[in-house]
N, C-alpha and C positions, 0 to 999 in steps of 0.2 A: 125570423123574417128579416130581410135586409132593409134597413132604413133607406128609402128612396133618395133622401138628401145626400147619402154617402155613397151612392152608386157611381163609380168612376166612369167617365165617358169612354175610356179605352180599356175598361175591365181590369184595372190594376187592383191587386190585393197584397197583403203583407207576405204572401208565399210566392207570388208570381215573379218570374225572373226572365230578363232578356239581357243578362250580364255580358254575354259574348258580343252582342251588337254594340252595346255601350262602350265596351273596351276597344273594339275595333275602330269605332268612330273617334274616340279620344286619341288613340295612337295615330290615326290617319290625319286628324286635324290639329295635332299637337302644336305645330309651329304657329298656326293662326290663333288657336285658343290661348297660347302663352302670350302672344302679342296683345290680344284683347285684355287679358288679365293685367299685363304690364301697363296698359293704357288706363286702367281703372283708377290707379293712384292709391292702392292700398299701401299703408305705411307700416313700418316696423312698430310692433306693439299694439296694432289694431285687433279688435275682436271681430271675427268674420264668420258669417254663416253661409255655407253652401247648401242652399235649399233645393232639395231634390238632387242629391249628389250622385246618385247612381253608384258606379263602382269607384268613385272618389279620386279619379285622376286629377281633375281640376282642384279638388280639395287639397291635394298635396302641393300643387303649384301655388295656391293661395297661401298655404302654410309657409312656403318659401318666401313670400312677400311680407307676411306678418312677422316672421322670425320667431325665435325662441321666447321673446318677451310678449308676443301676441297670443291670441287664442283663436283657433279655427275649429269650427264644428261642421261636420258633414251630416246632413239629415236626409234620410230616405225612408219611404214606406216599406220597401222590400228588404227583408232580411237576407235573401240570397244575394242581392246586390252588395250589401255591406260585407257579407262573408267572402265575396269574390274580390273585394278591394285589396290592393297591396297595403301592407301595414304602414300607415302614414306616421312619420316620426314627429310631425309638428301639428297633428290634428286629432280630434276626437270624433268617432263615428257613432251616430245615435239613430236608432230606429224610431221614426215618428211620422206624423201625418200633417201635411201642410194645410189640409182642410180643417184641422183642429190643432193649431200650433201651440206648443207648450214651451215657449221661450219667454223669459222675464221681460216685461216691457222696459224700453229704454236701456237695453243692455248691449246692443250690437252697433258697431261702427259701419260695417259693410255687409250687404247681402248680395250674393251671386245666385241667380236662379236661371239655369239654362235648359231649354227644351223640356220643361216640367209643367208650366202653367196650363198647357192644353190637356194635361192628364187629370186636372182637378174638377170636382163637381161644382165648385163655386169660386172661380178665379178671382173675381173682384173682392169677395170676402176674404180669401186667403191673402191677397195683397194688402188689405186693410190690417190684417193681423201682422203681416211682415212690417208694415209701416209703423205699427205701434211698438214693435220690437227694437226699432232704431233709436239710438241716442240722438239728442239734438245735433243737427249737422250731419248725421249719418246718411248714407246713400244706399239705394237699391239699384242693381243692374239686372234687367230682365232680358234674356237672350232667347232667340228662336231661329232655327234653321229655315232656310228656303222660303222666304217671303216671295222671292222671284223663282220662277220655274228652273229646276236644275237641268243642265245640259250633259247628256251622256254620249249621244250619237250625233256629233257635230255635222256629220255627212247625211243624216236622215232625220230631219225635223218631224216629218209626218209620223214615222214609227215611234219616235220619242213621245209625241203627243198622245198616241194611242196607248202606249205603255203607262203614261201618267194617268190617263182617264181610267184605265183598267185598275190601277192601284187605288184610286179614289173610290171606284165602285166596290171593289173588294172590301175596303175598310168600312165604308158606309154600311154595307150589308152585314158585315161581321159584327159590328158594334151598334147597329141600329141608329146610325147618325144621319142627319140631313145636311143640306148645304150650309145652313146657318151654323151648325155645330163646327164644321170644318173651317168656316170663315172666321170663327171666333178667335182662333189662334193668331190671326193677322192683325187684330185690333188692339195691340199691346198699348199703344198710346192712349186710346180711350179707356182701357181697363185701369191704367195707372191714374188717369185723371179721376175716374169714377171712385178709385180707392182713396182719394184725398191728396194725392201729390199735386202741388200747385203748379209745378213747372217740370217739364221733362225735355230731354234731348235725345236724339237718335243718331246712330252711326251704323252703317252696314259694311261688313267686312266680306271680302271675296276669298273663297277657297278654290284654288285653280290648279289643275294638274295637266301636264303634257308629258311626252316621252323625254327622257327615260323615266319610267315609273319605278319607285322603290318597291321592295317586297312588302312594306307596310301598306303602301297604296294598293298594290295588287290584292293583298289579303282582304282589305276593306271592300273593294269593289266585288271581288269574287264571292266572299262569304257573307258579308252583311247585305249587299245590294242584290246581286244576281241570285243568290240562294235564299237569303233571309227575307228581303222585302218583296222580291219578285217571285221567282220559282214557279212551281206548278200551280200555285194559288191563282195566278193570272190567266191560266189556260181557258177558263170558261168565258172570259171577257174579251178575248182577242180572236180575230179571224184565223183560219188555218194558216193562211199565208203569213200573217204578222207573227203568229206563234212560232212558225218555222224560222222566220228571219231573226226573231229574238233569241231562239235557241242557238242558232248558228253564231250569233254575235257573243253569246255568253258562255259558250262551251270551249274550254281550254284545248280540247282536241280538234276543234274546227279550224280549217285553214283561214277562216274569216274572224277568228277570235278578236274581239275589239281591243283587248288590252295589249295585243301584239301589233296593232296597226300603228304605223309611223305618225298618222294624222290624228291619233286619239287626243281629245281635248275635253276635259271635264271642268265645269264651272258650277259652283253652288255658293249660297250666301248665308251669312250669319248676321242677323240684325240685333243690335243691342240698344235697348231703351233704358235710359238712366234718369233717376230723379235728380232734380236740381240742374 
């Protein structure tokens, strides 16, 4: 019988994988993610933990900042994610559980945790454990995508709103979530304070794309968003007319394929809440 305290709100297990989506996003947002990591102030020789590292792209970039004299650990619940990661030359990848952290107290200079806290059964408890793992003066940076609504169809805000609502309904029903569960990912400042961080700061970065789109951009939108996040799963939640409009915009064979439009303009955000 599964311990209810360890049931993940999004159904994660050590065997579950969405490595392709994670890799597509990391490659798509690499310029912005590298800028965020540069802004953190990781120094050569630092000991760094990438908490919830996924396929470990950011783990490698953090390793580049800490250098050969530093130590970088990528920790993730999913073994398939770690197996899919490129071999990092300056990092160690470990299978582990942020809900039951096994890191020696007072041993880490920097913790990076991106798009992971909303997957945990006890976010505040996990943050307390991460705080205990920090050395005196160490810092934690907690990042989450899309505090502000993403823009895909700049020319059709109504359809965009309907697609967003359909996504929320699908995921709420799939995982048995309510509105409070979904809203929890937005209250990172409160979670940090609840975990005992006396002072926090916030900065939101913008990820923005217009034409010409790179092949990396197009692969992310086409495979991760149009097929992976949307796809046929949204059909029950849209009217016939909205479904047909969405299909036409997302079909590379359609004359109205959105990624070929000259006025394509995409905006999304990445919010970083830091201790100290």
